[in-house]
N, C-alpha and C positions, 0 to 999 in steps of 0.2 A: 503492500500500499503505499503511496505516495505519500511524503511524508510536507509538502507543501505541493499547490500548483502552480502552472504560470499566469494566471489570472489573478494570482493574488501579490506579483508585484507591483510596486507602486512604479508603473510606465510612466506617468501623468510628469513624473519627478524628475524623467533626463535631463540634463542640463550639460548642452553644448559646450557653454561658455569652459567648463570645469573639463572638457573631454583631451586627453593626450592622445595625436593621429598615431603614436608608436604602439598604442595599445591594439589598435584596432585590425591592423591583417594581423595577431597575434589569436583575439578574440575571433576570427573569420574564422581560421584556420583549426581550432579547439570545436568550435560548431560542427564541422564535419566529421572529425575523431567520436564526438561525443554522439552525435545523432546518429549515429553507423551501426549503436550499442544492438542492434536488434537481429540483427546478423552475426554478432559476436555470442548473443544468448542461442542461436542455432547451434553453432559450434559447442558450445559448453553443454548445450542438452543431449547434442548427440555426444559427444566422449560421455558424459552421465546418466546418460540413455536409460539403464538397468536402477536408477536412485532418484525415485517420485520426487522425495525432499529438496534436493538441492534442487532437481529441474523445476520446481516450483520458483526456489527461490531465485534461481536464473532470470524467469520469467517477472519477479516483481523488478529484479535488478536492473533489466532492459527500460521498465518504463521509463524509469527513472534516468537513464543514462539517454535515453529519446530525448525526455523534458530538456534534461540538460544541456542537448544541443540546438532542441525549438528555442530555447530560452536567452541562448549566446545568438541564435541568427537572429534573432527576434532584435535586441539591442544593436548588434553591429549594421542590421538595417536602421533601425535610429540615428547610427553615430556618421553613415553612408545610406541615405538612401538611392542612390543610382547603385546600392548590390544588392545582387539578383540571387538571392541562400538558396534557392528550391535549385535553379540551374546549376549554380555551383556545386551543391550536394549530388545533384546528377550525374553529373561530372565526373565528381568522384566515384563514385556508388558504380559509376560504370569500369570502372579501370581496378579500382581497388579489391581484390577478393580475397574474401576471409571462406577457408573450406567446409563448409554452415554441415557437412553431410560427416566430418572426420569419423574414422574408426576406433581412433585410439589419441592421447593426448601429445602434442606436437614435444612437452617437455619430459616424455617417457615414461610417466607413472601420474596418474590422479593428482598423489601428492604435487609432486610437482606444477600442475597446471595451476594449484590452490598458491601454491606459493607464487607464484610468477601473477596470478592476480592478487595477489597482495602488496607485489612492488608495484603494478600499475596503480593501484589506491592510493598506496602511498606517496609516488610520487603525483597524482592529479589534486590528491587533499591538501599538502603542501604546496604545487602553484599554485590554483585557486584561492590560494589564505595568500599567497607571495602577490597576486595579483590583486586581489579586495583591498590588500593594504598598501599596496601601491596607487592604489589610485582617486583620485578626488569625486571622480564622478558618480553623483549618489546611486544612481539604479544598478550599473554595473557594479558596485560597492557591495548591494544586497543580494545582484542575481551570486557573485561570488561567495559570498559568504554562505548561501544554500547550497549551493554546490560542495565546496567545501567541507560541509557536515553530513551533506551524503555519501560524501566521498570517505570519510571515515568511518562512517557506518557502515559501505559496502568493504571495509576494510576488517571490519570483525565480525562480519559476514563469512566472508572468503576466508581468513583466519579461523573459525571454531568450526568450518567444515574442513579445511587442512588437517587441525589437529584429530577431528574425524578418523581422515585416509591415513594420518601419520601414525594410528595406531594397529592400522591395518597393514601397511606396506613399511613400515617402519625404515624408511630412507635416513640412512648415516648425517650427521652435521655434513661432514666434506657434498654430500648430493645435494643436501638445501641450499649451502651454501653458491655454488656450483650453477644451480636455478636461477636464484636470485640477482646475483651477480651478472649471466646471461643474459636475463629479463631486461636490468638496471641497462645493459650495456646496447640494446635492443631499441633506444632513446633516438638512435638516430639510423634508424630503418626507414623503409619509405612511408612507411604509415601516416607522419608527421610532415615528411617530407612534401608529399604524392595532395595533402590536406591543404598546405599551404600552398601548395601550386595551382590547384585548381579553385580557392577563395580568392584570392590576390591577384593571380596574372592571367589576361585576356585568355579567352576560348582562342585556340589557334595557336598557343608559344609553346614549342616544343619541351617539354619536361626535363630540367636536368639537376638532377637529383641532389650535388654539392653545392649549387645554387640556391636550391628552395628549401636545404636544411640550414646553412649560413644565416638565409633571410627570417629562419624560425628564431632558431637558436641564439644569434647574435641578439633579438629583440628579448625575449623570454628569460634567459639568465639574468639582463637588466635589474630582474624584480625581486629575486631573489636575494635573503638577509642571513647571517648566520644562525637563525634562531629556526626559519626554516627548514635547514638541513641540519638541523641538532632535533627537529622533532622527527623530521625523516628517517634520520637514521637509526630512533629508538624505536619506530617500528620497524624498518627493515630489523633491527638485532633481533628483536621477538619474532618475529617468522622464521629466521632461521634458531632460534634457539637459544639467542643468546640474553644475558642481562640489558634491558634496553634502557635503562638510566644511571649505568657503574659507568666507571673512568674510563673501557675502554670503547663505548657508545662516542662519549666527546672526544677523547683523541680521532677516533673514524668520521666524525662529523667535523673539525677542525680540518685534518687530512682531504674531505669530499668538498667543503669549501674552498680552502687552496687550488682543488685541481677544477672546481666548477671558473674559478673568476681565472685562471688560465684557459681552459677552453673558452670561456667570455672570448677574450683576445683574439684566441685564435680563429674564430667565428667575424667577429669584425674583419679582423684584418682578411681574410677570406670574401667577405661581403664589400669591404672598401677595392678590393684586387677587381672582380665581379664586374662591379658596377663601373669601374676603369675599362675593363677591357670592353664592355658593351658600350661606351658612349665611346671610344671610340672606333670600333666596328661600325658604328654610326655615320662617323664624319666620309661627306661623300669627296671620292678618290680623283687625285690630281689627274687634269689630262694629260 
C-alpha cells in the first residue's frame, strides 16, 4: 500500500525562482529509472516465482517505484514545460530491456538478488536525501523527502526477505560482500547513462555511454555530503553482516567520501573534454 499519493504533493507551491537548472537533467533521468519499476517487479516475480509472500511484496514495491517516476516526471515538466516525459520514457523503455522472464537471479542466488536490491535502495535513499537537502525549490524538496522515506522502507523490506533466504542458502560473508560490491560498481552501467540520454538529449542523437554517464555523474555527485555517505555505508555494512555503526563503518565511509570526490573531478574533466570536442566538431571547416 502506498504511504502517500501523488495528488497529496503541494504542486501549486512550485517556485521557479528557486530552481537550480543543474538539477533538472538529474531529475529527468531519475524519472526514467523509477518509472521503469514495473519491469523490475516482473523480473523479481519471475526469479521468486514460487514465493507468494515476496511476489506480493514486489508488486507493492513496484507501485511505489512507478509513483516515484510519475512524481519526478511531473516536477521536471513544471521545471521545463517543453519536456515530453511520456515520449522520453517510451524511448527509454524501447531500448533498455530487462529480462522479465528470468529463470534465476543474475546474482547467482536469491540471497544475492536481495542483497543487490538492498544496495539499490541504499543508493536511492541516500541520493534523494542529498537532492532534497540540496535544493531550495519547495516542491522538489517535498517529493525527494517522500521518495527517500519510501526507499528506506524498501531497503528494510528487501533486507528482511534477505535474512529469510540467507538462513536457507547460507552465503558466506565474502560472497555477500562480492555481490554488494558488484552491484555498487554497476552504478556506471547503461541504466543511468541511457536514462540521461533519453531524457536530456534530442531524439535522434546517437547514444554515447561515456558522454551520458559523465553528464549524469558529474551533476549528481555535487549534492552528496559526508553525512549521506556515512548513512549509506551503515546500510551497506548491515546488508553484508557487519556492524553498521562501528569504527570500521566510519573509516569505510571516509574512504568512500574521498573516492566520490575523486570520481566527481574525473567526471567533471570528462564532461569538459566532451563539451570542447563537440564544440570543435561544430565549427565550420575552412575552405
